[in-house]
SERO-4910 file (N, C-alpha, C, O; in steps of 0.05 Angstrom, whole numbers):
BEGIN
 pado doro    nc1    nc2    nc3   cac1   cac2   cac3    cc1    cc2    cc3    oc1    oc2    oc3
  Unk    A    525    391    638    500    376    643    479    383    621    466    366    610
  Unk    A    477    409    615    458    418    595    465    407    568    448    399    552
  Unk    A    491    406    561    500    395    535    494    366    533    486    356    512
  Unk    A    498    351    554    492    322    554    462    317    551    454    300    535
  Unk    A    445    333    564    416    330    562    407    337    534    390    324    523
  Unk    A    418    358    522    411    366    495    419    344    475    403    338    457
  Unk    A    443    333    478    452    312    460    434    287    462    428    274    442
  Unk    A    426    279    486    409    256    490    381    261    478    370    243    465
  Unk    A    370    285    481    344    290    470    345    292    439    326    284    426
  Unk    A    367    302    428    371    303    399    373    275    388    362    270    366
  Unk    A    386    257    402    388    229    392    361    216    392    354    200    374
  Unk    A    345    221    413    319    208    414    300    218    392    285    203    381
  Unk    A    301    244    386    283    255    366    293    252    338    278    257    319
  Unk    A    319    245    334    330    243    308    321    218    293    331    197    297
  Unk    A    301    222    276    292    201    259    294    211    230    276    207    214
  Unk    A    318    223    224    322    234    198    322    210    178    326    187    185
  Unk    A    317    217    153    315    196    133    343    187    124    350    190    100
  Unk    A    359    177    142    386    168    135    385    141    121    404    133    108
  Unk    A    363    127    124    360    101    111    343    105     85    320    114     87
  Unk    A    354     98     62    341    103     37    318     83     30    301     89     14
  Unk    A    318     60     43    299     39     36    280     34     59    287     34     82
  Unk    A    255     29     52    234     22     72    219     -2     60    208     -1     39
  Unk    A    219    -24     75    204    -48     67    183    -53     88    189    -55    112
  Unk    A    158    -53     80    135    -56     98    118    -79     93    117    -90     71
  Unk    A    103    -87    114     85   -109    113     58   -100    124     57    -86    145
  Unk    A     36   -106    111     10    -99    120      3   -116    144     -4   -140    142
  Unk    A      5   -105    168      1   -120    193    -28   -119    202    -35   -130    223
  Unk    A    -46   -107    186    -74   -104    194    -87   -132    197   -103   -135    216
  Unk    A    -81   -150    180    -93   -177    182    -84   -191    208    -98   -206    220
  Unk    A    -59   -184    217    -49   -196    241    -61   -182    265    -69   -195    285
  Unk    A    -62   -155    264    -72   -139    287   -102   -138    287   -115   -139    308
  Unk    A   -115   -134    263   -144   -133    259   -158   -112    277   -175   -119    293
  Unk    A   -150    -87    274   -163    -66    289   -189    -57    277   -211    -63    288
  Unk    A   -188    -43    255   -212    -30    244   -219    -40    216   -242    -39    208
  Unk    A   -200    -50    201   -204    -54    173   -224    -76    167   -222    -99    178
  Unk    A   -242    -69    150   -260    -90    139   -245   -104    117   -226    -94    106
  Unk    A   -254   -128    111   -241   -143     89   -247   -129     63   -271   -125     56
  Unk    A   -227   -122     48   -231   -110     22   -213   -122      1   -193   -135      8
  Unk    A   -220   -118    -23   -205   -130    -45   -181   -113    -51   -180    -89    -46
  Unk    A   -161   -125    -63   -137   -112    -73   -122    -97    -50   -114    -74    -54
  Unk    A   -119   -110    -28   -104    -99     -6    -75   -108     -9    -69   -132    -11
  Unk    A    -57    -90    -10    -29    -96    -15    -16   -107     11    -21    -96     32
  Unk    A     -1   -128      8     11   -141     32     40   -132     36     49   -131     59
  Unk    A     54   -126     15     82   -117     17     85    -89      5     73    -83    -16
  Unk    A    101    -73     18    105    -45      9    135    -39      8    151    -50     24
  Unk    A    143    -22    -11    171    -13    -13    171     16    -19    156     25    -37
  Unk    A    188     32     -6    192     60    -12    222     65    -15    238     54      1
  Unk    A    229     81    -35    257     89    -39    259    119    -38    245    133    -51
  Unk    A    277    128    -21    281    157    -16    297    169    -39    320    161    -44
  Unk    A    286    189    -53    300    203    -74    316    226    -62    339    231    -70
  Unk    A    304    241    -43    317    262    -28    304    264     -1    290    246      7
  Unk    A    308    286     14    298    287     41    268    286     44    258    280     65
  Unk    A    253    292     22    224    292     25    209    277      3    184    277      4
  Unk    A    223    266    -17    209    253    -39    216    223    -40    239    215    -36
  Unk    A    195    207    -46    198    178    -47    184    166    -71    163    175    -79
  Unk    A    197    145    -82    184    128   -101    173    104    -85    185     97    -65
  Unk    A    152     92    -94    139     71    -78    127     49    -95    122     54   -119
  Unk    A    124     26    -83    110      4    -97     96    -14    -77    102    -13    -53
  Unk    A     78    -30    -87     63    -49    -70     57    -74    -85     55    -73   -110
  Unk    A     54    -96    -71     49   -122    -84     29   -137    -67     30   -138    -43
  Unk    A     10   -150    -81     -9   -169    -69     -9   -193    -87    -11   -191   -111
  Unk    A     -7   -217    -74     -8   -242    -89    -25   -261    -72    -20   -265    -48
  Unk    A    -45   -273    -84    -63   -291    -70    -69   -315    -88    -78   -311   -111
  Unk    A    -65   -339    -78    -71   -363    -94    -88   -381    -76    -80   -388    -54
  Unk    A   -112   -388    -87   -130   -406    -73   -133   -431    -91   -142   -429   -113
  Unk    A   -124   -454    -80   -124   -479    -97   -148   -496    -91   -148   -520   -100
  Unk    A   -169   -487    -78   -193   -503    -73   -208   -505    -99   -200   -494   -119
  Unk    A   -230   -520    -99   -246   -524   -123   -256   -499   -135   -258   -497   -159
  Unk    A   -262   -479   -119   -271   -453   -128   -248   -433   -129   -252   -409   -127
  Unk    A   -224   -443   -131   -199   -428   -128   -196   -404   -147   -210   -401   -167
  Unk    A   -176   -388   -140   -171   -364   -156   -142   -356   -153   -128   -364   -134
  Unk    A   -133   -339   -172   -107   -327   -171   -112   -297   -172   -127   -287   -189
  Unk    A    -99   -282   -155   -103   -253   -153    -75   -240   -150    -61   -245   -131
  Unk    A    -68   -223   -170    -43   -209   -169    -48   -179   -173    -62   -171   -192
  Unk    A    -38   -163   -155    -41   -134   -157    -14   -121   -152      1   -129   -135
  Unk    A     -8   -100   -168     17    -85   -166     10    -56   -167     -7    -47   -182
  Unk    A     24    -40   -151     21    -11   -153     48      2   -152     67     -8   -140
  Unk    A     50     26   -165     74     42   -164     64     71   -159     42     79   -167
  Unk    A     81     87   -147     73    114   -141     95    132   -131    119    125   -132
  Unk    A     87    155   -122    105    176   -112     92    189    -88     68    192    -87
  Unk    A    108    195    -68     98    211    -45    119    231    -36    142    229    -42
  Unk    A    108    251    -22    125    273    -13    118    280     16     94    284     22
  Unk    A    138    282     33    134    289     61    130    319     62    146    335     51
  Unk    A    107    328     74    102    356     76    104    367    104    104    392    108
  Unk    A    106    350    125    110    359    152    125    338    168    120    314    166
  Unk    A    144    348    184    160    331    202    157    342    230    160    366    234
  Unk    A    150    325    249    148    334    277    158    312    295    144    292    301
  Unk    A    183    314    304    195    294    321    197    267    307    210    265    286
  Unk    A    184    247    317    184    220    305    162    217    284    159    195    273
  Unk    A    146    237    280    123    235    261    131    247    234    145    267    232
  Unk    A    121    235    213    123    245    185     95    244    173     81    224    176
  Unk    A     87    266    160     62    267    146     68    271    116     84    288    109
  Unk    A     55    255    100     61    255     71     36    250     55     16    241     65
  Unk    A     38    257     29     16    253     11     28    246    -16     51    252    -23
  Unk    A     11    232    -32     21    224    -59     -1    211    -75    -25    214    -69
  Unk    A      8    197    -95    -11    183   -113      1    157   -122     25    154   -124
  Unk    A    -16    138   -129     -8    111   -138    -23    105   -164    -46    113   -168
  Unk    A    -10     89   -180    -23     76   -203    -23     46   -197     -3     35   -186
  Unk    A    -45     32   -204    -46      4   -197    -57    -12   -221    -71     -2   -239
  Unk    A    -49    -38   -221    -59    -56   -241    -63    -83   -228    -49    -90   -209
  Unk    A    -82    -99   -237    -87   -124   -225   -100   -144   -244   -110   -137   -265
  Unk    A    -99   -169   -236   -110   -191   -252   -121   -212   -233   -109   -219   -213
  Unk    A   -145   -221   -239   -158   -243   -224   -167   -265   -244   -178   -259   -265
  Unk    A   -161   -289   -237   -169   -312   -253   -182   -332   -235   -171   -339   -213
  Unk    A   -205   -343   -243   -220   -361   -226   -218   -389   -239   -224   -392   -262
  Unk    A   -210   -409   -223   -206   -436   -234   -232   -451   -239   -232   -470   -254
  Unk    A   -253   -443   -226   -279   -456   -230   -293   -448   -255   -313   -459   -263
  Unk    A   -283   -427   -268   -295   -417   -293   -273   -405   -311   -249   -404   -302
  Unk    A   -279   -397   -334   -260   -384   -351   -261   -353   -348   -254   -339   -367
  Unk    A   -270   -345   -326   -274   -316   -320   -247   -303   -312   -232   -314   -296
  Unk    A   -242   -280   -324   -218   -265   -317   -226   -236   -313   -243   -225   -327
  Unk    A   -214   -223   -293   -219   -195   -287   -192   -180   -290   -172   -190   -280
  Unk    A   -193   -158   -303   -170   -140   -305   -177   -114   -292   -199   -103   -296
  Unk    A   -158   -102   -276   -164    -78   -261   -141    -58   -266   -118    -66   -265
  Unk    A   -148    -33   -271   -129    -12   -272   -140     12   -257   -164     17   -258
  Unk    A   -123     27   -244   -133     50   -229   -111     69   -220    -87     64   -224
  Unk    A   -120     90   -207   -102    110   -196   -116    125   -174   -141    125   -173
  Unk    A   -101    137   -156   -114    152   -135    -94    165   -116    -71    157   -114
  Unk    A   -104    186   -102    -88    200    -82    -90    187    -55   -109    172    -50
  Unk    A    -71    192    -38    -72    182    -10    -57    202      8    -43    219     -1
  Unk    A    -62    198     34    -50    214     55    -37    194     74    -49    174     81
  Unk    A    -12    198     82      2    179     99     13    192    124     20    215    125
  Unk    A     14    176    145     25    184    171     44    161    179     36    138    180
  Unk    A     68    168    186     88    148    195     98    157    222    104    180    227
  Unk    A    101    137    240    113    141    266    137    123    269    135     99    267
  Unk    A    160    135    274    185    120    278    187    110    306    187    125    325
  Unk    A    188     83    309    193     72    336    222     76    343    229     81    367
  Unk    A    240     73    324    268     80    326    278     85    298    263     87    279
  Unk    A    304     86    294    316     92    268    308     71    247    307     78    223
  Unk    A    304     46    255    300     25    235    272     13    234    266     -3    216
  Unk    A    254     21    252    227      9    252    206     32    254    210     52    268
  Unk    A    183     27    240    162     47    241    135     34    237    133     11    228
  Unk    A    114     49    244     86     42    239     74     64    222     80     87    227
  Unk    A     58     57    203     46     78    186     18     69    177     10     46    179
  Unk    A      3     88    166    -23     83    154    -25    102    130    -14    124    130
  Unk    A    -40     93    110    -43    108     85    -71    107     74    -75     93     53
  Unk    A    -91    119     86   -118    119     74   -118    135     48   -103    155     45
  Unk    A   -135    126     30   -135    140      4   -161    135    -11   -180    123     -1
  Unk    A   -162    145    -35   -185    142    -53   -175    132    -79   -157    143    -92
  Unk    A   -187    109    -88   -179     97   -113   -201     98   -134   -224     92   -128
  Unk    A   -194    105   -158   -212    104   -181   -203     81   -198   -180     81   -206
  Unk    A   -220     61   -203   -213     37   -217   -231     32   -241   -254     38   -241
  Unk    A   -218     21   -262   -233     11   -285   -230    -19   -284   -207    -29   -283
  Unk    A   -252    -33   -284   -251    -62   -284   -262    -73   -310   -282    -63   -321
  Unk    A   -249    -94   -320   -257   -107   -345   -260   -136   -339   -241   -149   -329
  Unk    A   -283   -147   -344   -289   -175   -339   -292   -189   -366   -305   -178   -385
  Unk    A   -281   -213   -369   -284   -228   -394   -287   -258   -387   -272   -269   -371
  Unk    A   -307   -271   -399   -311   -299   -397   -303   -312   -424   -317   -308   -444
  Unk    A   -281   -327   -424   -271   -338   -449   -284   -365   -456   -277   -377   -476
  Unk    A   -301   -375   -439   -313   -402   -443   -342   -400   -453   -359   -415   -444
  Unk    A   -347   -381   -471   -374   -378   -481   -374   -366   -509   -355   -352   -516
  Unk    A   -394   -372   -524   -396   -361   -551   -414   -336   -551   -419   -324   -572
  Unk    A   -424   -329   -528   -442   -305   -525   -426   -280   -532   -405   -275   -521
  Unk    A   -435   -264   -551   -421   -240   -559   -419   -220   -536   -402   -201   -537
  Unk    A   -436   -222   -516   -435   -204   -492   -420   -218   -469   -430   -219   -447
  Unk    A   -397   -229   -476   -382   -244   -456   -362   -227   -440   -346   -237   -424
  Unk    A   -364   -200   -443   -347   -182   -428   -362   -158   -419   -384   -151   -429
  Unk    A   -351   -145   -399   -364   -121   -387   -342   -103   -376   -322   -113   -365
  Unk    A   -346    -77   -377   -327    -58   -366   -343    -39   -348   -365    -30   -355
  Unk    A   -332    -32   -325   -345    -13   -307   -324      3   -291   -301     -5   -290
  Unk    A   -333     24   -278   -315     42   -263   -324     41   -234   -348     41   -228
  Unk    A   -305     41   -215   -311     41   -187   -294     63   -173   -272     69   -183
  Unk    A   -304     74   -152   -289     91   -134   -290     79   -106   -312     72    -97
  Unk    A   -267     78    -93   -266     64    -68   -248     79    -48   -227     89    -56
  Unk    A   -257     80    -23   -239     89     -1   -223     64      6   -234     43     12
  Unk    A   -196     67      7   -179     43     12   -161     48     36   -155     71     43
  Unk    A   -153     27     48   -133     27     70   -142     42     95   -124     51    110
  Unk    A   -167     45    100   -177     58    124   -172     39    147   -183     17    147
  Unk    A   -157     48    167   -151     31    190   -128     12    185   -122     -5    203
  Unk    A   -115     13    163    -92     -4    157    -67      4    173    -62     28    176
  Unk    A    -52    -15    182    -27    -11    196     -5    -25    181     -6    -49    176
  Unk    A     16     -9    173     39    -21    159     63    -20    178     70      1    189
  Unk    A     74    -44    183     99    -46    199    122    -46    180    123    -62    161
  Unk    A    142    -28    184    164    -26    165    191    -27    179    194    -20    202
  Unk    A    210    -36    163    238    -35    171    252    -16    151    247    -17    127
  Unk    A    270      1    161    284     20    145    314     13    145    325      7    166
  Unk    A    326     12    121    354      5    119    368     20     97    392     17     93
***
């Protein structure tokens, strides 16, 4: 009886990283708990397991608005994270990302280019072996470059630096395979 109980509890708590791939979707817009609307929010996430505690990661955001004031927004990030604590179905990890982005506005010849990097802290909860919920608040340092190509003004561009808290209250729903 004790052996059967131990085996059943081991199966319930076993959320080892046997699946090398994690594909996630930013469910915050669907759930809308805490997150304020912010720019450059990644909608798709991918993590690849290198070993039991190290992961390569990427994210993608694509937005196209075809209205009169329309715009195109593409953001990509790549990074690395490492699990530093495991407790039952919970994993705690930290890492860093590099990001790049491009915005083009159809109502003008204005273009924005964005590059940045930043650390983050992540928490993942396994619902079962193949599904999880996670969040990854972080801090991003960004350099933005703006250029208006439809003017002869020699001051048609500008560069500035921003620091932003990102992904606060974000929920990522993922499948592991």
